[in-house]
C-alpha positions as CSV (number, residue, x, y, z in Angstrom):
1,X,-10.7,6.4,-1.8
2,X,-12.1,9.3,-3.8
3,X,-13.1,8.6,-7.4
4,X,-10.5,10.9,-9.0
5,X,9.1,-0.7,-14.3
6,X,10.5,-2.1,-11.8
7,X,13.5,-3.2,-13.9
8,X,15.7,-6.3,-13.1
9,X,19.4,-6.4,-13.3
10,X,20.9,-9.9,-13.2
11,X,24.0,-10.2,-10.9
12,X,25.9,-13.5,-11.0
13,X,28.8,-14.8,-9.1
14,X,28.3,-12.3,-6.2
15,X,27.8,-12.9,-2.6
16,X,26.4,-10.3,-0.3
17,X,26.9,-10.5,3.4
18,X,23.2,-10.5,3.9
19,X,20.7,-11.3,6.6
20,X,20.2,-14.8,4.8
21,X,23.6,-15.8,6.1
22,X,23.3,-14.2,9.6
23,X,20.1,-15.4,11.1
24,X,20.3,-19.0,12.4
25,X,17.4,-21.0,13.7
26,X,14.6,-19.4,11.6
27,X,13.0,-22.3,9.8
28,X,10.2,-22.6,7.2
29,X,7.7,-22.4,10.1
30,X,9.1,-19.1,11.0
31,X,10.2,-20.0,14.6
32,X,13.4,-21.1,16.1
33,X,13.9,-24.9,16.0
34,X,10.4,-25.7,14.6
35,X,9.9,-28.2,11.8
36,X,9.4,-26.8,8.3
37,X,5.8,-26.0,7.4
38,X,4.2,-27.5,4.5
39,X,4.1,-24.4,2.2
40,X,5.3,-23.5,-1.2
41,X,9.1,-23.0,-1.2
42,X,8.8,-19.4,-2.2
43,X,6.2,-18.3,0.3
44,X,7.3,-15.7,2.8
45,X,7.8,-16.9,6.4
46,X,5.7,-15.6,9.2
47,X,8.4,-14.0,11.3
48,X,8.0,-12.9,14.8
49,X,8.6,-9.3,15.6
50,X,11.9,-10.0,17.0
51,X,13.0,-12.1,14.1
52,X,12.1,-9.4,11.6
53,X,14.0,-6.9,13.8
54,X,17.1,-9.1,13.8
55,X,16.9,-9.5,10.1
56,X,16.7,-5.6,9.7
57,X,19.6,-5.0,12.1
58,X,21.9,-7.5,10.5
59,X,21.1,-6.2,7.0
60,X,21.8,-2.7,8.2
61,X,25.2,-3.8,9.6
62,X,26.2,-5.0,6.0
63,X,25.0,-2.1,3.8
64,X,28.5,-1.1,2.9
65,X,29.4,-4.6,1.7
66,X,26.2,-4.8,-0.2
67,X,26.8,-1.4,-1.9
68,X,30.3,-2.6,-2.9
69,X,29.0,-6.0,-4.3
70,X,26.5,-4.1,-6.4
71,X,29.2,-1.7,-7.7
72,X,27.5,1.4,-6.5
73,X,29.5,4.6,-6.6
74,X,31.6,5.8,-3.7
75,X,29.0,8.6,-2.8
76,X,26.1,6.1,-2.8
77,X,24.8,4.6,0.4
78,X,22.1,2.0,1.1
79,X,19.4,2.4,3.8
80,X,17.5,-0.8,4.8
81,X,13.8,-0.4,4.5
82,X,12.6,-3.9,4.9
83,X,13.7,-7.6,4.8
84,X,11.5,-10.6,3.9
85,X,12.7,-14.2,4.2
86,X,11.1,-17.1,2.1
87,X,10.6,-20.7,3.1
88,X,13.4,-21.8,0.8
89,X,15.9,-19.5,2.5
90,X,15.8,-16.7,-0.1
91,X,16.0,-13.2,1.4
92,X,14.6,-10.1,-0.2
93,X,16.3,-7.0,1.3
94,X,14.7,-3.7,0.2
95,X,16.9,-0.6,0.3
96,X,16.6,3.1,-0.2
97,X,19.5,5.0,-1.5
98,X,21.4,8.2,-0.8
99,X,23.9,10.2,-2.9
100,X,26.3,12.4,-1.0
101,X,24.0,12.2,1.9
102,X,20.9,13.3,-0.1
103,X,17.9,11.0,-0.6
104,X,17.6,9.5,-4.0
105,X,14.0,9.5,-5.0
106,X,13.5,6.6,-7.4
107,X,16.7,5.0,-6.3
108,X,15.1,2.1,-4.3
109,X,16.0,-1.4,-5.0
110,X,15.6,-5.0,-3.8
111,X,18.3,-7.5,-3.6
112,X,17.2,-11.1,-3.9
113,X,19.7,-13.4,-2.2
114,X,19.8,-17.2,-2.3
115,X,20.0,-19.3,0.9
116,X,23.8,-19.7,0.4
117,X,24.3,-15.8,0.1
118,X,24.7,-15.5,-3.7
119,X,22.7,-12.7,-5.3
120,X,20.1,-14.2,-7.6
121,X,18.9,-10.9,-9.0
122,X,18.3,-7.2,-8.2
123,X,15.1,-5.3,-8.8
124,X,15.8,-1.6,-9.3
125,X,13.4,1.4,-9.6
126,X,15.9,3.0,-12.1
127,X,18.5,1.5,-14.5
128,X,20.3,4.9,-14.6
129,X,23.6,5.5,-12.9
130,X,22.8,7.5,-9.8
131,X,25.1,10.6,-9.9
132,X,25.0,14.4,-10.2
133,X,27.8,16.7,-11.2
134,X,27.3,18.9,-8.1
135,X,25.1,19.1,-5.0
136,X,25.2,22.8,-5.0
137,X,21.8,24.2,-6.2
138,X,21.6,27.2,-8.5
139,X,18.2,28.3,-7.3
140,X,17.2,29.1,-3.6
141,X,15.0,26.8,-1.6
142,X,12.6,29.7,-1.1
143,X,12.0,30.0,-4.8
144,X,11.3,26.3,-5.0
145,X,8.8,26.7,-2.1
146,X,6.9,29.5,-3.6
147,X,6.6,27.9,-7.0
148,X,5.4,24.6,-5.3
149,X,2.8,26.5,-3.2
150,X,1.5,28.3,-6.3
151,X,1.4,25.0,-8.1
152,X,-0.8,23.4,-5.4
153,X,-3.4,26.2,-5.6
154,X,-3.4,26.0,-9.5
155,X,-3.4,22.2,-10.1
156,X,-5.5,20.8,-7.3
157,X,-7.3,23.9,-6.0
158,X,-5.7,23.6,-2.5
159,X,-6.7,26.1,0.0
160,X,-4.7,27.6,3.0
161,X,-1.6,26.4,1.4
162,X,1.6,26.3,3.5
163,X,4.8,25.1,1.9
164,X,7.4,23.4,4.1
165,X,11.1,24.2,3.8
166,X,12.2,22.1,0.8
167,X,14.7,19.4,1.2
168,X,17.4,18.8,-1.3
169,X,17.2,15.4,-3.1
170,X,18.5,13.5,-6.2
171,X,15.5,12.9,-8.5
172,X,16.1,9.5,-10.2
173,X,12.6,8.1,-10.8
174,X,12.6,9.3,-14.4
175,X,15.3,9.9,-17.0
176,X,18.7,11.1,-16.0
177,X,19.2,11.7,-12.2
178,X,19.2,15.4,-11.4
179,X,19.7,17.5,-8.2
180,X,16.2,18.7,-7.1
181,X,14.2,20.0,-4.3
182,X,11.2,18.2,-2.7
183,X,8.6,20.6,-1.2
184,X,5.7,19.4,0.7
185,X,2.8,21.8,0.5
186,X,0.2,21.6,3.3
187,X,-3.3,23.1,3.6
188,X,-6.6,21.5,2.6
189,X,-7.9,20.0,-0.7
190,X,-11.1,21.2,-2.3
191,X,-13.2,18.4,-0.8
192,X,-11.7,19.0,2.8
193,X,-9.2,16.3,2.8
194,X,-5.7,17.5,4.2
195,X,-3.2,18.4,1.6
196,X,0.4,17.0,1.5
197,X,1.3,17.7,-2.2
198,X,5.0,16.7,-2.8
199,X,6.4,18.9,-5.6
200,X,9.8,17.9,-7.2
201,X,11.6,20.9,-8.7
202,X,14.9,21.0,-10.6
203,X,17.3,22.7,-8.3
204,X,19.3,24.2,-11.1
205,X,16.6,25.3,-13.5
206,X,13.5,25.7,-11.4
207,X,11.5,23.5,-13.7
208,X,8.8,21.2,-12.1
209,X,9.7,17.6,-12.5
210,X,6.9,15.7,-10.8
211,X,4.3,16.0,-8.1
212,X,2.2,13.5,-6.1
213,X,-0.2,13.6,-3.2
214,X,1.0,12.3,0.1
215,X,-2.5,11.8,1.6
216,X,-3.8,8.6,0.0
217,X,-7.5,8.6,0.0
218,X,-10.1,6.0,-0.3
219,X,-13.4,6.4,-0.2
220,X,-19.4,-3.3,19.6
221,X,-22.6,-2.5,17.7
222,X,-21.4,-1.7,14.3
223,X,-23.5,0.1,11.7
224,X,-22.3,-2.1,8.9
225,X,-21.3,-5.5,10.5
226,X,-23.9,-5.8,13.3
227,X,-22.7,-7.0,16.7
228,X,-19.0,-7.8,16.6
229,X,-16.3,-8.4,19.3
230,X,-13.9,-5.5,19.5
231,X,-10.8,-5.5,21.7
232,X,-10.6,-3.0,24.5
233,X,-8.6,-2.3,27.5
234,X,-9.7,-1.8,31.2
235,X,-8.4,1.4,32.7
236,X,-8.7,3.0,36.1
237,X,-12.0,4.8,35.1
238,X,-13.6,2.1,32.9
239,X,-12.7,0.9,29.5
240,X,-10.9,2.4,26.4
241,X,-10.7,1.4,22.7
242,X,-7.1,0.2,22.9
243,X,-6.2,-3.1,21.4
244,X,-3.0,-4.3,23.0
245,X,-3.3,-7.7,21.3
246,X,-2.8,-6.0,18.0
247,X,0.1,-3.6,18.6
248,X,-1.7,-1.1,20.8
249,X,-4.1,0.2,18.1
250,X,-6.3,3.0,19.4
251,X,-9.5,4.7,18.2
252,X,-10.0,8.4,18.7
253,X,-12.9,10.9,18.3
254,X,-12.1,14.0,16.3
255,X,-15.6,15.4,17.1
256,X,-15.8,17.3,13.8
257,X,-12.2,18.7,14.0
258,X,-9.9,18.6,11.0
259,X,-6.7,18.5,13.1
260,X,-5.1,16.8,16.1
261,X,-5.6,13.3,17.3
262,X,-9.0,13.9,19.1
263,X,-10.0,12.1,22.3
264,X,-9.4,8.4,22.9
265,X,-12.9,6.5,23.1
266,X,-13.6,5.6,26.7
267,X,-16.7,4.0,28.3
268,X,-17.9,3.0,31.8
269,X,-18.8,-0.3,30.4
270,X,-17.3,-2.6,27.7
271,X,-20.4,-2.2,25.4
272,X,-19.8,0.2,22.6
273,X,-22.2,1.9,20.1
274,X,-25.8,1.0,19.3
275,X,-25.6,0.4,15.5
276,X,-26.9,3.9,14.8
277,X,-24.7,6.7,13.3
278,X,-26.2,9.2,15.7
279,X,-24.1,7.5,18.4
280,X,-20.5,8.6,18.1
281,X,-19.3,5.2,19.4
282,X,-20.9,3.3,16.5
283,X,-18.4,4.7,13.9
284,X,-15.7,3.9,16.5
285,X,-16.7,0.3,16.6
286,X,-16.6,-0.1,12.8
287,X,-13.1,1.7,12.7
288,X,-11.7,-0.5,15.6
289,X,-13.1,-3.7,14.1
290,X,-11.9,-2.9,10.7
291,X,-8.4,-2.3,12.1
292,X,-8.7,-5.5,14.0
293,X,-9.8,-7.6,11.1
294,X,-7.2,-6.0,8.8
295,X,-4.4,-6.9,11.2
296,X,-5.7,-10.4,11.5
297,X,-5.9,-10.8,7.7
298,X,-2.3,-9.8,7.2
299,X,-1.1,-11.9,10.1
300,X,-3.1,-15.0,9.4
301,X,-2.9,-15.0,5.5
302,X,0.5,-13.3,4.8
303,X,2.4,-13.8,8.2
304,X,2.8,-9.9,8.5
305,X,2.7,-8.5,12.0
306,X,1.2,-5.1,11.5
307,X,1.4,-2.6,8.8
308,X,5.1,-2.2,8.8
309,X,5.7,-5.8,9.9
310,X,7.1,-4.5,13.2
311,X,4.2,-5.5,15.5
312,X,3.1,-2.0,16.0
313,X,-0.5,-0.9,15.7
314,X,-1.7,2.2,13.8
315,X,-4.3,4.7,15.0
316,X,-7.9,5.3,13.7
317,X,-9.6,8.6,13.9
318,X,-13.4,9.0,13.3
319,X,-15.8,11.9,12.9
320,X,-13.4,14.1,10.8
321,X,-14.8,17.4,9.7
322,X,-18.4,18.0,8.7
323,X,-20.1,16.3,5.9
324,X,-16.7,14.8,4.8
325,X,-17.5,12.1,2.3
326,X,-14.1,10.3,2.3
327,X,-11.5,8.5,4.4
328,X,-7.7,8.6,4.1
329,X,-4.3,7.1,5.2
330,X,-1.6,9.6,6.5
331,X,1.9,8.2,6.8
332,X,2.9,11.1,8.9
333,X,0.7,10.2,11.8
334,X,0.5,6.5,10.9
335,X,-3.2,6.7,11.0
336,X,-6.6,6.2,9.3
337,X,-9.1,9.0,9.3
338,X,-12.9,8.6,8.4
339,X,-15.5,11.3,7.6
340,X,-19.2,10.9,8.4
341,X,-20.5,11.3,4.9
342,X,-23.2,13.4,3.5
343,X,-25.2,15.1,6.3
344,X,-22.9,13.4,8.9
345,X,-25.2,10.3,8.6
346,X,-23.1,7.7,6.8
347,X,-19.6,7.3,8.2
348,X,-17.2,5.9,5.8
349,X,-16.0,3.1,8.2
350,X,-17.1,0.0,6.3
351,X,-14.7,-3.0,6.5
352,X,-13.4,-2.9,3.0
353,X,-12.7,0.9,3.4
354,X,-10.8,0.2,6.5
355,X,-8.7,-2.5,4.8
356,X,-8.2,-0.2,1.8
357,X,-6.7,2.7,4.0
358,X,-4.4,0.5,6.1
359,X,-3.2,-1.3,3.0
360,X,-1.9,2.1,1.7
361,X,0.4,1.9,4.8
362,X,1.5,-1.6,3.7
363,X,2.3,-0.3,0.3
364,X,4.3,2.6,1.8
365,X,6.3,0.3,4.0
366,X,7.2,-2.1,1.1
367,X,7.3,-1.1,-2.6
368,X,6.5,2.5,-1.8
369,X,4.6,2.9,-5.2
370,X,4.6,6.6,-6.2
371,X,1.0,8.0,-5.9
372,X,0.9,9.2,-9.4
373,X,1.0,7.8,-13.0
374,X,0.8,4.1,-13.5
375,X,2.5,3.3,-10.2
376,X,-0.2,5.4,-8.4
377,X,-2.9,3.3,-10.2
378,X,-1.2,0.2,-8.9
379,X,-0.9,1.7,-5.4
380,X,-4.6,2.5,-5.3
381,X,-5.5,-1.0,-6.8
382,X,-3.4,-2.7,-4.2
383,X,-5.7,-1.1,-1.4
384,X,-8.8,-2.1,-3.3
385,X,-7.4,-5.6,-3.7
386,X,-6.5,-6.0,0.0
387,X,-9.6,-4.1,1.1
388,X,-11.9,-6.7,-0.5
389,X,-9.6,-9.5,0.7
390,X,-10.0,-8.4,4.3
391,X,-13.8,-8.3,3.9
392,X,-13.8,-11.9,2.4
393,X,-11.5,-13.1,5.2
394,X,-13.7,-11.5,8.0
395,X,-16.6,-13.7,6.7
396,X,-19.2,-11.4,8.4
397,X,-22.8,-12.3,7.4
398,X,-24.0,-8.7,7.6
399,X,-21.0,-7.3,5.7
400,X,-20.1,-10.1,3.3
401,X,-17.0,-10.0,0.9
402,X,-17.7,-8.5,-2.4
403,X,-15.7,-7.5,-5.5
404,X,-17.8,-4.3,-5.5
405,X,-15.6,-1.9,-3.6
406,X,-17.4,0.5,-1.1
407,X,-20.7,-1.4,-1.6
408,X,-22.1,-0.7,1.9
409,X,-21.2,2.9,2.3
410,X,-23.5,4.1,-0.5
411,X,-21.3,6.9,-1.3
412,X,-23.2,7.7,-4.5
413,X,-26.5,7.8,-2.7
414,X,-28.2,5.4,-5.0
415,X,-27.1,2.1,-3.6
416,X,-24.4,1.5,-6.2
417,X,-20.8,0.8,-5.2
418,X,-17.8,3.0,-5.5
419,X,-15.9,0.6,-7.8
420,X,-16.5,-2.6,-9.8
421,X,-13.6,-5.0,-10.0
422,X,-15.3,-7.3,-12.6
423,X,-15.8,-4.5,-15.1
424,X,-14.3,-1.2,-13.7
425,X,-15.8,1.0,-16.5
426,X,-19.2,0.4,-15.0
427,X,-18.6,3.4,-12.7
428,X,-18.3,5.6,-15.7
429,X,-14.8,6.5,-15.4
430,X,-12.4,3.7,-14.5
431,X,-10.3,1.8,-17.0
432,X,-11.0,-1.8,-17.9
433,X,-7.8,-2.3,-19.8
434,X,-4.4,-0.8,-20.2
435,X,-3.6,1.8,-23.0
436,X,-0.7,4.1,-23.6
437,X,-2.7,6.9,-21.9
438,X,-3.2,5.0,-18.6
439,X,-0.4,7.0,-16.8
440,X,-2.2,10.3,-17.6
441,X,-5.5,9.0,-15.8
442,X,-6.3,9.9,-12.2
443,X,-4.9,7.1,-10.0
444,X,-8.5,6.2,-8.7
445,X,-9.5,5.4,-12.3
446,X,-6.2,3.8,-13.8
447,X,-6.4,1.4,-10.8
448,X,-9.3,-0.3,-12.7
449,X,-6.7,-2.1,-14.8
450,X,-5.2,-4.0,-11.9
451,X,-8.5,-4.4,-10.2
452,X,-9.8,-6.0,-13.3
453,X,-6.7,-8.2,-13.5
454,X,-7.2,-9.3,-9.9
455,X,-10.8,-10.3,-10.5
456,X,-9.9,-12.2,-13.7
457,X,-7.1,-14.0,-11.9
458,X,-9.4,-14.9,-9.0
459,X,-12.7,-15.8,-10.6
460,X,-12.1,-15.8,-14.4
461,X,-14.0,-14.1,-17.2
462,X,-17.7,-14.3,-18.0
463,X,-20.8,-14.3,-15.7
464,X,-20.9,-15.3,-12.1
465,X,-23.1,-14.9,-9.1
466,X,-21.8,-14.9,-5.5
467,X,-22.9,-13.5,-2.1
468,X,-25.9,-11.9,-3.9
469,X,-23.7,-10.0,-6.4
470,X,-23.8,-10.6,-10.1
471,X,-20.5,-10.3,-11.9
472,X,-19.8,-10.4,-15.7
473,X,-16.1,-9.8,-16.6
474,X,-15.0,-9.3,-20.1
475,X,-11.5,-9.3,-21.5
476,X,-9.7,-6.9,-23.9
477,X,-9.2,-9.4,-26.6
478,X,-12.4,-11.5,-26.0
479,X,-10.3,-14.4,-24.7
480,X,-11.5,-16.8,-21.9
481,X,-9.6,-16.6,-18.6
482,X,-9.9,-19.4,-16.0
483,X,-9.5,-18.1,-12.5
484,X,-7.1,-19.7,-10.0
485,X,-9.0,-18.7,-6.9
486,X,-8.9,-15.6,-4.7
487,X,-6.7,-17.1,-2.0
488,X,-3.9,-17.7,-4.5
489,X,-4.4,-14.5,-6.3
490,X,-4.0,-12.7,-2.9
491,X,-0.7,-14.4,-2.1
492,X,0.7,-13.7,-5.6
493,X,-0.2,-10.0,-5.3
494,X,1.3,-9.7,-1.8
495,X,4.5,-11.4,-2.7
496,X,4.8,-9.3,-5.9
497,X,4.2,-6.1,-3.8
498,X,6.7,-6.9,-1.0
499,X,9.5,-8.5,-3.1
500,X,9.4,-7.4,-6.7
501,X,7.7,-4.0,-7.0
502,X,9.6,-0.7,-6.5
503,X,8.5,2.9,-6.3
504,X,8.4,3.3,-10.1
505,X,6.7,0.0,-11.1
506,X,4.3,0.5,-13.9
507,X,1.8,-2.0,-15.4
508,X,4.3,-3.8,-17.6
509,X,6.6,-4.3,-14.6
510,X,3.7,-5.4,-12.5
511,X,3.1,-8.2,-14.9
512,X,6.7,-9.2,-14.6
513,X,6.5,-8.9,-10.8
514,X,3.4,-11.1,-10.4
515,X,4.7,-13.7,-12.9
516,X,7.9,-14.0,-10.8
517,X,5.8,-14.1,-7.6
518,X,3.7,-17.0,-9.0
519,X,6.8,-18.8,-10.2
520,X,8.3,-18.6,-6.7
521,X,5.1,-19.8,-5.1
522,X,3.9,-22.4,-7.5
523,X,6.5,-23.2,-10.0
524,X,7.5,-21.9,-13.5
525,X,5.2,-24.3,-15.4
526,X,2.2,-24.0,-13.0
527,X,-1.4,-23.3,-13.7
528,X,-1.0,-20.3,-11.5
529,X,1.7,-18.7,-13.6
530,X,-0.4,-19.4,-16.8
531,X,-3.3,-17.8,-15.0
532,X,-1.3,-14.7,-14.2
533,X,-0.1,-14.3,-17.8
534,X,-3.7,-14.9,-19.2
535,X,-5.3,-12.5,-16.8
536,X,-2.8,-9.7,-17.7
537,X,-3.4,-10.4,-21.3
538,X,-7.0,-10.0,-20.6
539,X,-6.5,-6.4,-19.6
540,X,-4.2,-5.7,-22.5
541,X,-0.8,-5.8,-20.4
542,X,1.5,-8.0,-22.5
């Protein structure tokens, strides 16, 4: 949280042997045999873990038929990443792709299948035909690794860099697909954040094609939320911060270390922390409560069971490093990690920060938005959007919801928030509106465009006061935008993310995805669709 298109292909007259045809007994209520719920037809069902698993298994069993129906090449294979089913029976099956056994980066796609099995449309990360003349590289993997390691030092100032053995891939995210190497460079970034720089190199020419950062940063008796209930587990020697009711989430103490899992928090009693940062348990309470509230938000609002929708909890680690003023999500350990702030006195464990970090995991498990360029800005904004949504949903009097991101952690040391959704440029660097240069701006600042859109869609333009905050949101063209309410805006963004965005989605495609999501949820001529269009126009995405 540091300050720093999808494209549709219409397929008609095709029937894919998809999970839509194979799962019996899952009704609009999301349970076998239950009466349909009173929900918009396009709303995603709240599937149980076993139902989601069954959809995944059955989609996996039919990948060959799906590839054939989509007229993919003989060397292309589909790998199921996620399946979502709507109340009207529509199934959205998200696939990654391989070519001759090699991962295709930017080859992901989503097949949208009607209740009867006919393909309604396909959303692809690339329009290009995925093929390369040869899978034999002209440069050695070691050459690519050394170049990537050097690049990490030069471009982001990484220290103690260590390049992993490159893997051969097909790079299809931009332009004509080419054979490439993907090298992950470890080490530490300048601010102490772990480094996982992914460098994509042309395997025939050695030219760098792309790079993105794999570590997605964000900025009991809780320090921020007061006395809260946190789930724990009784063990043989007392209690531990393990939440079996939410997938087994656990909270660990790194005790200043920058590696490893640390030690699971345990206590002789079931009372944790004292609300003061000097007590190590206090930050653990905030982290555990944040994970708890984020799980509940996704479950209760969107019907999603856990970050990956598989019912499994993640891990939280607190007290990372010394004077570390950040927090980050790491897919490789499926964990959130929190620093203690300047002087180790202000842990970055506020609720909206927790929601932000875990939402990076949701994005990774769904659209997989590349953490660079416009897609990176959308990735970062998604975490801001759901971070504040988690805080509003928790409805905690001491840590009320706000469109000012990072308001309670005081990361600037002067009482100002990290980001402002009503007018992002108030932080001095974020973008209020889209311009042709948006893809060249750091993702933490280009995220302002989508943050601004979400505020306008939720609350509308102009001045407003709520929860002690004063907002005043302008528009790019001076137009007036009428908000549709945050609850609806959240559902539209979630549906767009999980069903219509891909790894390469840019701002223009995000507009298309959210219009489609609003249409599915509320109807083509609805006020909600008009609100989405108006809000995007308000940030100059047309």
